[in-house]
N, C-alpha and C positions, 0 to 999 in steps of 0.2 A: 763177961767172958772177954778175954783179949781178942783183937782182930790183928790178922797178919796179911800182908800182900805178898804172895809167892809169884816170882817171875820165872819163866821158862823160855828157853830158845829151842827151835825145831827147824829142821830143813823143810822148807815149803814144798819141795818135790816129793817128800814122803808123807805129807799130810792129807792122805787120801780119806775118803769117808770111812774105809774099813779102819784105818789107823785111828781115826777120831773116836770111833765106837769102842775100840780096845782101851784108849785112854780114858774114855768116859766111864766104862764099866770098872776100870781099876781105880777110878777116883771115887766112884760111889762106894766101892768096896772098902775104901779107906775110912769111910765115915764111921764115927762112933757117936755116943751121946754127947761127948765133949768136944769132939774134933770133926768139923765138916766144913764143906766149901759152901759159901753164901751165894757167890756169883762168879762167872769168869768172862773174860774178854779174849777173843781169838783174832789176831791179825796175821792170817796165813801169809799174805804177801810179804810181810815184814818178818815172818818166822818167829812170832812172839805169842806167848799166852800169859795173861795176868789173871791170877786167881785170888779172890778175897776169901779167906778163912777165918773161922772162929775156933779158938784152941786154948787150952790152959797155959801152954808155953810154945816157944819156938822149938824146943827139944821133942814135944809131942808130934809136931808136924814132921820134924826130921826122922823120927822113928816111924811114923805112918808111912812116909814116902819110901824109906829104906826097905820096909817089909812088903809093901803092897804095890809100888809103882817105882821100881828102880831103874827102869829103862827111860823115864822122862827126867832129863836134867834140870837141875835147879840152878838158876843163875843167882838167886838171892831170895832171903826171907826177911821181911821188914815189918816191924810193928807199924800198924795203920790206923788211922781215924777216918771214918766215913763222913763225909760232908753232904748233907741233904741240901742242895742248892735251892730247891723250890721252898723249902721251909726257911732257909736263910733270907730269901727274897721276901717272903711274908713278914719275917721278923723285922727286917730293915724298913718295910713300908709302914709297920705299926709305930715306928719312932717318930 
């Protein structure tokens, strides 16, 4: 399955715990067998959220956000590769 990095901007002044719960529920409601979030990183002070998704296509993510979470703006969706730095370090030591 393909991985995508989805970047969002938000107003740090509105990033209350209540807002975070609404976004969390809407995000979980977007999950399907083939389209789901693996991990997210929230930098409230910077007003940024980065989410790593698995999905069959970029269009699947666009459709999911449009129907389930239209209030969370998307700055971009990018094909992504996960680098496991711990495994990379082990691999380099074995050489």
